[in-house]
The first five atom37 places (N, CA, C, CB, O) and aatype in JSON, in Angstrom:
{
  "aatype": [20, 20, 20, 20, 20, 20, 20, 20, 20, 20, 20, 20, 20, 20, 20, 20, 20, 20, 20, 20, 20, 20, 20, 20, 20, 20, 20, 20, 20, 20, 20, 20, 20, 20, 20, 20, 20, 20, 20, 20, 20, 20, 20, 20, 20, 20, 20, 20, 20, 20, 20, 20, 20, 20, 20, 20, 20, 20, 20, 20, 20, 20, 20, 20, 20, 20, 20, 20, 20, 20, 20, 20, 20, 20, 20, 20, 20, 20, 20, 20, 20, 20, 20, 20, 20, 20, 20, 20, 20, 20, 20, 20, 20, 20, 20, 20, 20, 20, 20, 20],
  "atom_mask": [
    [1, 1, 1, 1, 1],
    [1, 1, 1, 1, 1],
    [1, 1, 1, 1, 1],
    [1, 1, 1, 1, 1],
    [1, 1, 1, 1, 1],
    [1, 1, 1, 1, 1],
    [1, 1, 1, 1, 1],
    [1, 1, 1, 1, 1],
    [1, 1, 1, 1, 1],
    [1, 1, 1, 1, 1],
    [1, 1, 1, 1, 1],
    [1, 1, 1, 1, 1],
    [1, 1, 1, 1, 1],
    [1, 1, 1, 1, 1],
    [1, 1, 1, 1, 1],
    [1, 1, 1, 1, 1],
    [1, 1, 1, 1, 1],
    [1, 1, 1, 1, 1],
    [1, 1, 1, 1, 1],
    [1, 1, 1, 1, 1],
    [1, 1, 1, 1, 1],
    [1, 1, 1, 1, 1],
    [1, 1, 1, 1, 1],
    [1, 1, 1, 1, 1],
    [1, 1, 1, 1, 1],
    [1, 1, 1, 1, 1],
    [1, 1, 1, 1, 1],
    [1, 1, 1, 1, 1],
    [1, 1, 1, 1, 1],
    [1, 1, 1, 1, 1],
    [1, 1, 1, 1, 1],
    [1, 1, 1, 1, 1],
    [1, 1, 1, 1, 1],
    [1, 1, 1, 1, 1],
    [1, 1, 1, 1, 1],
    [1, 1, 1, 1, 1],
    [1, 1, 1, 1, 1],
    [1, 1, 1, 1, 1],
    [1, 1, 1, 1, 1],
    [1, 1, 1, 1, 1],
    [1, 1, 1, 1, 1],
    [1, 1, 1, 1, 1],
    [1, 1, 1, 1, 1],
    [1, 1, 1, 1, 1],
    [1, 1, 1, 1, 1],
    [1, 1, 1, 1, 1],
    [1, 1, 1, 1, 1],
    [1, 1, 1, 1, 1],
    [1, 1, 1, 1, 1],
    [1, 1, 1, 1, 1],
    [1, 1, 1, 1, 1],
    [1, 1, 1, 1, 1],
    [1, 1, 1, 1, 1],
    [1, 1, 1, 1, 1],
    [1, 1, 1, 1, 1],
    [1, 1, 1, 1, 1],
    [1, 1, 1, 1, 1],
    [1, 1, 1, 1, 1],
    [1, 1, 1, 1, 1],
    [1, 1, 1, 1, 1],
    [1, 1, 1, 1, 1],
    [1, 1, 1, 1, 1],
    [1, 1, 1, 1, 1],
    [1, 1, 1, 1, 1],
    [1, 1, 1, 1, 1],
    [1, 1, 1, 1, 1],
    [1, 1, 1, 1, 1],
    [1, 1, 1, 1, 1],
    [1, 1, 1, 1, 1],
    [1, 1, 1, 1, 1],
    [1, 1, 1, 1, 1],
    [1, 1, 1, 1, 1],
    [1, 1, 1, 1, 1],
    [1, 1, 1, 1, 1],
    [1, 1, 1, 1, 1],
    [1, 1, 1, 1, 1],
    [1, 1, 1, 1, 1],
    [1, 1, 1, 1, 1],
    [1, 1, 1, 1, 1],
    [1, 1, 1, 1, 1],
    [1, 1, 1, 1, 1],
    [1, 1, 1, 1, 1],
    [1, 1, 1, 1, 1],
    [1, 1, 1, 1, 1],
    [1, 1, 1, 1, 1],
    [1, 1, 1, 1, 1],
    [1, 1, 1, 1, 1],
    [1, 1, 1, 1, 1],
    [1, 1, 1, 1, 1],
    [1, 1, 1, 1, 1],
    [1, 1, 1, 1, 1],
    [1, 1, 1, 1, 1],
    [1, 1, 1, 1, 1],
    [1, 1, 1, 1, 1],
    [1, 1, 1, 1, 1],
    [1, 1, 1, 1, 1],
    [1, 1, 1, 1, 1],
    [1, 1, 1, 1, 1],
    [1, 1, 1, 1, 1],
    [1, 1, 1, 1, 1]
  ],
  "atom_positions": [
    [[-27.38, -8.55, 7.0], [-26.1, -7.91, 7.78], [-25.85, -6.2, 7.92], [-24.8, -8.48, 6.96], [-25.98, -5.27, 7.12]],
    [[-25.38, -6.31, 9.4], [-25.67, -4.89, 9.44], [-24.41, -4.65, 9.16], [-26.27, -4.2, 10.69], [-23.55, -5.52, 9.02]],
    [[-24.19, -2.95, 9.04], [-23.01, -2.33, 8.49], [-21.2, -1.79, 9.61], [-23.91, -0.93, 7.86], [-20.9, -0.88, 10.38]],
    [[-20.62, -2.78, 9.15], [-20.13, -2.43, 11.32], [-17.83, -1.33, 10.66], [-19.58, -5.92, 13.06], [-16.89, -0.92, 11.35]],
    [[-18.15, -1.43, 8.78], [-16.38, -0.77, 8.51], [-17.35, -0.31, 6.79], [-14.28, -2.57, 8.43], [-18.14, -0.82, 6.01]],
    [[-16.74, 0.71, 6.96], [-16.46, 1.29, 5.69], [-15.63, 1.39, 4.76], [-16.51, 2.03, 5.75], [-14.61, 1.51, 5.44]],
    [[-15.22, 1.44, 3.51], [-13.35, 1.2, 2.94], [-13.8, 2.56, 1.63], [-12.68, -1.25, 1.91], [-14.54, 2.62, 0.64]],
    [[-12.81, 3.54, 2.39], [-13.34, 4.45, 1.42], [-12.32, 4.28, 0.42], [-13.57, 5.93, 1.9], [-12.16, 3.07, 0.5]],
    [[-11.67, 4.6, -0.31], [-10.2, 5.18, -1.75], [-10.12, 6.28, -2.81], [-9.96, 4.08, -2.9], [-11.1, 6.91, -3.21]],
    [[-9.14, 6.41, -3.13], [-9.06, 7.26, -3.96], [-8.64, 6.67, -4.75], [-8.56, 8.23, -3.76], [-8.02, 5.62, -4.65]],
    [[-9.08, 7.59, -6.18], [-8.62, 6.95, -7.45], [-8.8, 7.84, -8.76], [-9.39, 5.61, -7.64], [-9.69, 8.7, -8.75]],
    [[-8.07, 7.68, -9.79], [-8.08, 9.25, -10.72], [-9.9, 8.93, -11.31], [-6.38, 9.32, -12.59], [-10.18, 7.74, -11.17]],
    [[-10.49, 9.35, -11.62], [-11.44, 9.45, -11.48], [-12.23, 8.6, -12.75], [-11.54, 10.72, -11.22], [-13.29, 7.98, -12.64]],
    [[-11.01, 8.86, -14.55], [-11.37, 7.52, -15.29], [-10.94, 5.94, -15.29], [-11.13, 7.79, -16.39], [-11.22, 5.06, -16.09]],
    [[-9.71, 5.88, -13.45], [-9.79, 4.8, -13.37], [-11.83, 4.51, -12.87], [-8.44, 4.41, -12.32], [-12.59, 3.61, -13.22]],
    [[-11.97, 5.18, -12.38], [-14.12, 4.9, -11.52], [-14.37, 4.09, -12.72], [-15.82, 6.83, -11.36], [-14.28, 2.94, -13.15]],
    [[-14.72, 5.2, -13.03], [-15.32, 4.86, -14.76], [-15.07, 4.07, -15.36], [-15.1, 5.56, -15.75], [-15.9, 3.17, -15.3]],
    [[-14.11, 3.88, -16.09], [-13.92, 2.23, -16.23], [-14.07, 1.2, -15.35], [-12.82, 1.94, -16.52], [-14.43, 0.14, -15.86]],
    [[-13.92, 1.23, -14.33], [-14.33, 0.16, -14.31], [-15.84, -0.32, -13.13], [-13.01, -0.45, -14.11], [-16.05, -1.44, -12.66]],
    [[-16.97, 1.41, -12.85], [-17.93, 1.03, -13.1], [-18.57, 0.2, -13.84], [-18.16, 1.57, -13.15], [-19.33, -0.76, -13.65]],
    [[-17.96, 0.95, -15.07], [-18.62, 0.16, -16.46], [-18.77, -0.87, -16.85], [-18.26, 0.29, -17.37], [-19.58, -1.49, -17.54]],
    [[-17.68, -1.08, -16.23], [-17.18, -3.33, -15.92], [-18.24, -3.8, -15.1], [-15.33, -3.94, -14.68], [-18.93, -4.81, -15.25]],
    [[-18.28, -3.09, -14.36], [-18.83, -3.92, -12.62], [-20.47, -3.15, -13.45], [-17.87, -2.86, -10.14], [-21.07, -4.22, -13.52]],
    [[-21.08, -2.53, -13.82], [-22.24, -2.02, -14.88], [-23.33, -3.57, -15.63], [-21.12, -1.05, -16.45], [-24.45, -4.07, -15.63]],
    [[-22.02, -3.71, -16.14], [-21.8, -4.83, -17.98], [-21.87, -6.12, -17.14], [-19.7, -4.74, -19.26], [-22.61, -7.06, -17.47]],
    [[-20.95, -6.14, -15.86], [-21.12, -7.59, -15.42], [-22.84, -7.81, -14.41], [-19.48, -7.96, -14.3], [-22.8, -8.84, -13.73]],
    [[-23.78, -7.27, -14.31], [-24.5, -6.1, -12.79], [-23.87, -6.73, -11.92], [-26.39, -6.01, -12.23], [-24.1, -7.94, -11.95]],
    [[-22.72, -6.17, -10.66], [-22.42, -6.43, -10.09], [-21.41, -4.85, -9.39], [-22.16, -7.64, -10.58], [-20.52, -4.16, -9.89]],
    [[-22.09, -4.81, -8.12], [-21.84, -4.09, -7.08], [-20.75, -3.46, -6.87], [-21.99, -4.64, -6.24], [-19.79, -4.24, -6.9]],
    [[-20.42, -2.25, -6.64], [-18.48, -2.1, -6.18], [-18.81, -2.82, -4.32], [-17.56, 0.57, -6.14], [-17.89, -3.25, -3.62]],
    [[-20.38, -2.77, -3.85], [-19.74, -3.23, -2.35], [-19.65, -4.24, -2.39], [-20.32, -3.04, -1.12], [-19.15, -4.85, -1.44]],
    [[-20.26, -5.14, -3.98], [-19.85, -6.44, -3.6], [-18.87, -7.73, -4.11], [-20.82, -6.83, -3.53], [-18.73, -8.93, -3.87]],
    [[-18.31, -6.76, -4.92], [-17.42, -6.88, -5.03], [-16.39, -6.44, -4.52], [-17.47, -6.85, -5.68], [-15.46, -6.52, -5.33]],
    [[-15.81, -5.6, -2.61], [-15.02, -4.95, -2.5], [-15.97, -6.58, -1.49], [-14.54, -3.16, -2.58], [-15.43, -7.68, -1.54]],
    [[-16.71, -6.48, -1.06], [-17.13, -8.1, -0.16], [-16.5, -9.29, -0.51], [-18.67, -8.63, -0.36], [-16.05, -10.16, 0.24]],
    [[-16.5, -9.23, -1.57], [-16.03, -10.68, -1.98], [-14.99, -10.52, -1.81], [-16.22, -11.31, -3.22], [-14.48, -11.54, -1.34]],
    [[-14.01, -9.39, -1.98], [-12.02, -9.57, -2.01], [-11.9, -10.1, -0.75], [-10.83, -7.92, -2.11], [-11.18, -11.0, -0.33]],
    [[-12.85, -9.25, -0.13], [-12.25, -9.38, 1.39], [-12.85, -10.65, 2.02], [-12.66, -8.0, 2.41], [-12.72, -10.79, 3.24]],
    [[-13.61, -11.75, 1.17], [-14.45, -12.87, 1.42], [-13.22, -14.04, 1.01], [-16.03, -12.84, 0.41], [-13.01, -15.11, 1.58]],
    [[-12.53, -13.46, -0.14], [-11.47, -14.47, -0.51], [-10.51, -14.24, 0.46], [-10.86, -14.37, -1.95], [-10.06, -15.25, 0.99]],
    [[-9.93, -12.79, 0.96], [-8.75, -12.9, 1.66], [-8.1, -13.27, 2.92], [-8.51, -12.16, 1.59], [-6.94, -13.31, 3.33]],
    [[-9.36, -13.54, 3.42], [-10.06, -13.82, 4.55], [-9.85, -15.36, 4.92], [-11.52, -13.43, 4.32], [-9.03, -15.79, 5.73]],
    [[-10.98, -16.31, 3.99], [-10.87, -17.38, 3.65], [-9.3, -18.04, 3.25], [-11.78, -17.34, 2.74], [-8.83, -18.68, 4.19]],
    [[-8.54, -17.99, 2.17], [-7.62, -18.23, 1.79], [-5.97, -17.66, 2.41], [-8.03, -17.97, 0.71], [-4.92, -18.23, 2.12]],
    [[-6.1, -16.39, 3.33], [-5.13, -15.33, 3.61], [-4.58, -15.54, 2.83], [-4.43, -15.15, 4.65], [-3.82, -16.49, 2.66]],
    [[-4.93, -14.45, 1.97], [-3.51, -14.03, 0.57], [-4.11, -13.37, 0.06], [-2.79, -15.06, -0.65], [-5.26, -13.78, 0.14]],
    [[-4.02, -12.09, -0.72], [-3.96, -11.56, -2.17], [-4.53, -12.5, -2.94], [-2.57, -11.26, -2.72], [-3.84, -13.49, -2.7]],
    [[-5.5, -12.87, -3.85], [-5.32, -13.33, -5.06], [-5.08, -13.07, -6.15], [-5.83, -13.68, -5.25], [-5.48, -12.18, -6.89]],
    [[-3.75, -14.6, -6.38], [-3.01, -14.71, -7.97], [-3.15, -13.62, -8.25], [-3.53, -15.61, -9.18], [-2.1, -12.98, -8.18]],
    [[-4.25, -12.92, -8.65], [-4.12, -12.69, -10.4], [-4.19, -11.1, -10.5], [-5.62, -13.5, -11.47], [-4.78, -10.54, -11.42]],
    [[-3.46, -10.34, -9.36], [-3.82, -9.14, -8.23], [-2.46, -8.73, -7.77], [-4.81, -9.68, -6.81], [-2.07, -7.56, -7.71]],
    [[-1.42, -10.32, -7.3], [-0.34, -10.6, -7.12], [0.87, -9.28, -8.13], [-0.42, -12.24, -7.5], [1.36, -8.16, -7.96]],
    [[0.86, -9.95, -8.78], [2.24, -9.38, -9.35], [1.63, -8.01, -10.0], [3.12, -10.51, -10.62], [2.61, -7.3, -10.19]],
    [[0.28, -7.21, -10.5], [-0.13, -6.25, -10.68], [-0.11, -5.07, -9.44], [-1.19, -6.65, -11.16], [0.04, -3.86, -9.65]],
    [[-0.26, -5.52, -8.47], [0.22, -4.78, -6.85], [2.03, -4.84, -6.48], [-0.69, -5.93, -5.34], [2.44, -4.3, -5.45]],
    [[3.0, -5.56, -7.46], [4.19, -5.5, -7.03], [4.44, -4.82, -7.62], [4.92, -6.29, -6.93], [4.78, -3.86, -6.93]],
    [[4.61, -4.39, -9.66], [4.49, -3.88, -9.9], [4.06, -1.98, -9.76], [4.36, -4.68, -10.1], [4.5, -0.88, -10.09]],
    [[3.45, -2.31, -9.37], [1.99, -0.7, -9.42], [3.14, 0.02, -8.05], [-0.78, -1.31, -8.49], [3.61, 1.01, -8.59]],
    [[3.68, -0.06, -6.73], [4.56, -0.32, -5.52], [6.18, 0.27, -6.47], [4.47, -2.41, -4.87], [6.98, -0.14, -7.31]],
    [[5.86, 1.6, -5.55], [7.02, 2.63, -6.49], [8.37, 2.51, -5.54], [6.44, 4.65, -6.66], [8.38, 1.97, -4.44]],
    [[9.19, 2.96, -6.02], [10.42, 2.57, -4.74], [11.18, 3.31, -3.69], [11.51, 2.15, -5.29], [12.38, 3.22, -3.44]],
    [[10.4, 3.97, -3.19], [9.57, 3.96, -1.3], [8.94, 3.17, -1.25], [8.57, 5.05, -0.63], [9.22, 2.53, -0.23]],
    [[8.22, 2.77, -1.72], [6.84, 2.54, -1.02], [8.13, 0.07, -0.95], [4.36, 3.17, -2.82], [7.94, -0.83, -0.14]],
    [[8.7, 0.08, -1.65], [9.5, -1.26, -2.35], [9.84, -0.69, 0.43], [11.71, -0.89, -4.79], [9.39, -0.99, 1.54]],
    [[10.82, 0.12, -0.23], [12.26, 0.68, 0.82], [11.25, 0.27, 2.29], [12.89, 3.05, 0.62], [11.61, -0.48, 3.2]],
    [[10.12, 0.92, 2.21], [8.99, 1.05, 3.34], [8.98, -0.79, 4.01], [7.09, 1.69, 2.41], [8.98, -1.48, 5.03]],
    [[8.95, -0.79, 2.31], [8.27, -2.97, 2.92], [9.53, -3.34, 3.26], [7.51, -4.59, 1.34], [9.23, -4.44, 3.73]],
    [[10.42, -3.28, 3.36], [11.45, -3.54, 3.15], [12.07, -3.1, 5.29], [11.96, -2.57, 1.52], [12.6, -3.6, 6.29]],
    [[11.39, -1.72, 4.69], [12.37, -1.51, 6.82], [10.94, -2.06, 7.7], [12.9, 1.19, 7.69], [10.9, -1.99, 8.93]],
    [[10.18, -2.43, 7.14], [8.9, -3.17, 7.69], [9.24, -4.56, 8.87], [8.05, -3.84, 6.18], [8.94, -4.8, 10.04]],
    [[10.29, -5.45, 7.41], [10.77, -6.69, 6.85], [11.48, -6.01, 8.32], [11.49, -7.12, 5.05], [11.02, -5.71, 9.42]],
    [[12.45, -5.97, 7.85], [13.96, -5.86, 9.31], [13.29, -4.63, 10.0], [16.18, -5.27, 8.64], [14.09, -3.72, 10.2]],
    [[12.12, -4.39, 10.39], [12.49, -3.38, 12.19], [12.84, -4.67, 13.22], [10.54, -2.25, 13.15], [12.46, -5.84, 13.33]],
    [[13.99, -3.58, 14.06], [14.63, -4.12, 15.01], [15.81, -6.02, 15.03], [13.32, -4.05, 15.86], [15.81, -6.83, 15.96]],
    [[16.49, -6.11, 13.92], [17.34, -6.72, 12.84], [18.48, -6.32, 12.68], [16.89, -6.65, 11.71], [19.32, -7.01, 12.11]],
    [[18.69, -5.27, 13.09], [19.86, -4.22, 13.13], [20.05, -4.17, 13.96], [19.92, -3.09, 12.77], [19.07, -4.53, 14.63]],
    [[21.11, -3.81, 14.72], [22.01, -3.54, 15.95], [22.26, -1.89, 15.89], [23.57, -4.5, 15.85], [22.84, -1.95, 14.81]],
    [[22.28, -0.4, 16.23], [22.67, -0.03, 16.54], [23.49, 0.48, 17.23], [22.39, -0.08, 16.4], [23.47, 0.23, 18.43]],
    [[24.55, 1.43, 16.65], [26.12, 1.52, 17.71], [24.85, 2.82, 18.7], [28.46, 2.56, 16.52], [24.19, 3.7, 18.14]],
    [[24.85, 2.45, 20.48], [25.11, 3.02, 21.23], [25.01, 4.92, 21.06], [26.2, 2.34, 21.42], [26.07, 5.43, 21.42]],
    [[24.38, 5.53, 20.79], [23.98, 7.33, 21.26], [23.79, 7.34, 19.53], [25.68, 8.8, 22.27], [23.71, 8.35, 18.83]],
    [[23.75, 6.06, 19.11], [23.33, 6.98, 16.94], [21.81, 7.74, 17.4], [22.69, 5.05, 14.82], [20.85, 7.53, 18.14]],
    [[22.26, 8.7, 16.5], [20.63, 9.96, 16.03], [20.83, 10.02, 15.06], [20.29, 11.61, 16.48], [21.69, 10.56, 14.38]],
    [[19.32, 8.96, 14.74], [18.95, 9.11, 13.32], [18.67, 9.77, 12.4], [18.43, 8.81, 13.12], [18.92, 9.78, 11.2]],
    [[17.66, 10.78, 13.61], [17.31, 12.53, 13.36], [18.1, 13.33, 12.55], [17.4, 13.38, 14.63], [17.67, 13.85, 11.52]],
    [[19.82, 13.52, 13.19], [21.13, 13.83, 12.4], [21.56, 13.19, 11.73], [22.04, 14.04, 12.88], [22.2, 13.76, 10.85]],
    [[21.53, 11.82, 11.71], [22.08, 11.09, 10.08], [20.82, 11.57, 9.08], [22.18, 8.91, 10.08], [21.17, 11.83, 7.93]],
    [[19.78, 11.68, 9.32], [19.03, 11.91, 8.58], [19.16, 13.16, 7.64], [18.12, 11.84, 9.23], [18.92, 13.4, 6.46]],
    [[19.74, 13.97, 8.91], [19.44, 15.83, 8.22], [20.84, 15.87, 7.18], [19.63, 17.59, 9.91], [20.93, 16.39, 6.06]],
    [[22.24, 14.87, 8.23], [23.64, 14.96, 6.72], [22.94, 14.66, 5.64], [25.13, 13.69, 6.65], [22.71, 15.28, 4.61]],
    [[22.44, 13.04, 6.25], [22.14, 13.29, 4.74], [21.39, 14.39, 3.58], [21.59, 12.39, 4.59], [21.93, 14.76, 2.54]],
    [[20.59, 14.62, 3.85], [19.76, 16.26, 3.03], [20.37, 16.83, 3.19], [18.54, 17.1, 3.36], [21.2, 16.1, 2.65]],
    [[20.98, 17.71, 3.49], [22.42, 18.19, 3.79], [22.44, 18.08, 2.12], [23.66, 17.11, 4.98], [21.77, 18.49, 1.18]],
    [[23.97, 17.04, 2.39], [24.58, 16.72, 1.0], [23.82, 16.74, 0.55], [25.24, 15.76, 0.59], [23.46, 17.83, 0.1]],
    [[22.99, 15.54, 0.34], [21.83, 15.84, -0.86], [20.92, 16.84, -1.65], [21.1, 15.38, -0.59], [20.01, 16.61, -2.44]],
    [[21.27, 17.65, -1.34], [19.44, 18.79, -0.89], [21.43, 20.39, -0.75], [17.65, 17.9, 2.33], [21.39, 21.28, -1.59]],
    [[21.72, 20.39, -0.52], [22.79, 21.16, 0.36], [21.78, 22.58, 1.31], [24.25, 21.95, -0.98], [21.64, 23.74, 0.92]],
    [[21.27, 22.0, 2.51], [20.53, 22.51, 3.83], [20.07, 21.49, 4.69], [19.32, 23.33, 3.53], [19.54, 20.43, 4.35]],
    [[20.43, 22.06, 6.33], [19.81, 21.53, 7.07], [18.25, 21.3, 7.19], [20.25, 21.99, 7.82], [17.76, 22.09, 6.38]],
    [[17.23, 20.59, 7.83], [16.59, 20.35, 8.39], [16.44, 20.32, 9.75], [16.49, 19.77, 7.99], [15.39, 19.92, 10.25]]
  ]
}
């Protein structure tokens, strides 16, 4: 199979070491595992159930906010002339005491 894409992932070294031990014990390479995961997602059109809860728990409040914002993009009508940068700057000034 010709190589068409490369995936790079950042993670704590201790997490990589622990995962590598599990893969070695089961005689599975990281590439085999990732290909299997992607094959499953392509076939089933979803994340495996065993990962859904963990993924939801790992999202911090900012990731949840970004996901919510993506879901409502284009849904809210803003008043004409609304300046989002100004509103953001005012919020930062109110919270932290300085302007951007």
